[in-house]
Every structure is written in structure tokens, then in C-alpha cells.
N, C-alpha and C positions, 0 to 999 in steps of 0.2 A: 567469520567469513560470511558474506552475503551471496557470493557467487561461487558455484562449483564448476570450475573450468573443466571442459571435456566430459561433463556429465549431462549436458543439455540434449534434448531431442526435440525436433520440430514435429508438432502434431496439430492437425486441423481440429478446430473446435468440434465437439461432438464425438470425437474418436476416443477410444480407450487404449491403454498400454499395459504391459506387464513388466515385472522385474523391478529391481531396486535402482533408483537414481537419486543422488543427493547425499546428504550428511545425516546420519541417524538422529541426532538430537533435534533436528529441524524437520525430519520427514514425518509425513502423515501416517497414522496407524495402518492404513490400507496399502501403503507403498511397500512392495517387496514380499507381500504374502504369497506363498507358493501358488503359482498358476492363477492368481486372482487378477482380473482386469480392474483397472481404476481410471478415473478421469484425472489426467495430470493437471488440469486447470484447478480443480477442487483441491487436489493435493498441494498445489502451490499456495492456495489460500491458507491452508493449515500452516505452512512454513512461514507465511507472512504474519500469521497470528502469533507464532512463537517470537518472531522479531519484534512485533508490536508490544508483546508482553515484556520483553527485555527493555524496550524503550520506556514503557510505563513504570517499570521498577526504578528508573532514574528520576522520574518526575512526580511520582505519586505523592500526596493525594490530589495534586492539582489537575489531574487528567482522568477523571472517572470514566469518561466516554471512551477513552483509549483502552482502558482495562476491559470494559464491557465488550468492546468490539474484538479485542484479542481473544476473549473467552469464546465469543461466537465463532470466530474463525477457526478455533481449535476444537470445534465440536467433533465428537467421535463419528457422527453421521455426516458424511461428506456433503449430502444435499442440504444440510442445515447451515452450511458455511455461506455467509452473505458475500456479495461481490464487493471488492475493495472500493469501487466507485461510490457505494453507499456512504462509507465513512468520509471519503474525500469530499463528496458534495456537502456533507454536513459540517465538516470541520476545517477543510483546507480552502476550498473554492468559495470564498465569500466576497461579495462586492462591498467595499467599504462605503459607509454613508458619506454623503457630500460634507465637506468640512471647509470652513473659511480659511483654515490653516494649510490646506492642501492645494497644490497647483502653483502656477506662476506667481501668485500674490503671497504665497506662504514663505517659509524659511528659504534662504538662498539655495541650499543643496536640493531641496524639494523642487524648486522652480527649475534649476538646471537639469534635474533628472527628468522632469516633465518635458522639457524642450528636447532632450536627447531621445526620449522614447518617441516623441512625435516625429522627429527626423528619421528614426529607424523605421517607423511605420510607413513613411512616405516612400522609402526606397523599395 
């Protein structure tokens, strides 16, 4: 389960909370410690690291970067957990190089997809 219904809490960035929220196997070590405040955003990074590690177990060894990032996200020290944007920018958001096979002159489905996307942008 990736979502804990009825466990979420809205918190402004920079604020801390106390108490346990979430599911134990995915919860950061600092979550739920008696009367200890923690940054819920950094705790969420830990939980994402657990999920990333599970994904890596399905694709290893083809994704060493995913494993390294999951290890960083599950650091015992919350302030050592990198923002998710770091991994996304390195591994997900990539501009494909120009290719003669891409676009209206490429394969039929690519050309029709390009036209569809262009018309969607125009609206």
C-alpha cells in the first residue's frame, strides 16, 4: 500500500509534528518516538526510499542509481535525506535528443501522437 488513508496531516513546510502516522515498515525511525518532534517532509522521504528500494529489488542490477538513491533516502539522519527532485531530474526528466525518426516524418503512430499533442497544447 502506498497511501495510508485517514493518516495524512497537512503541515506547512518548516513545521514539525509529533506522534505516529503511517505504516510501521515504511515509517522513518524518528516517527512516533515519544514526545519527539520531527519534520514530516523528511520522514516522507524515508518512506519513499523504502518504496524505491522495493522497486530496485525488481529491476536490479539494471538500476544502480535507484538503489543508491533509496539508500540515501533511508538515512538514519533525516537531514541527510536528499530531495526527490534530485533523482527525478537525473533519471526521469530528460530531454530526448533530436532524431530523424521522431516527429511527423517518423513512424505513423509517432506522427499522429505529435499532431495530437500539438492540438492539445493549442487548446
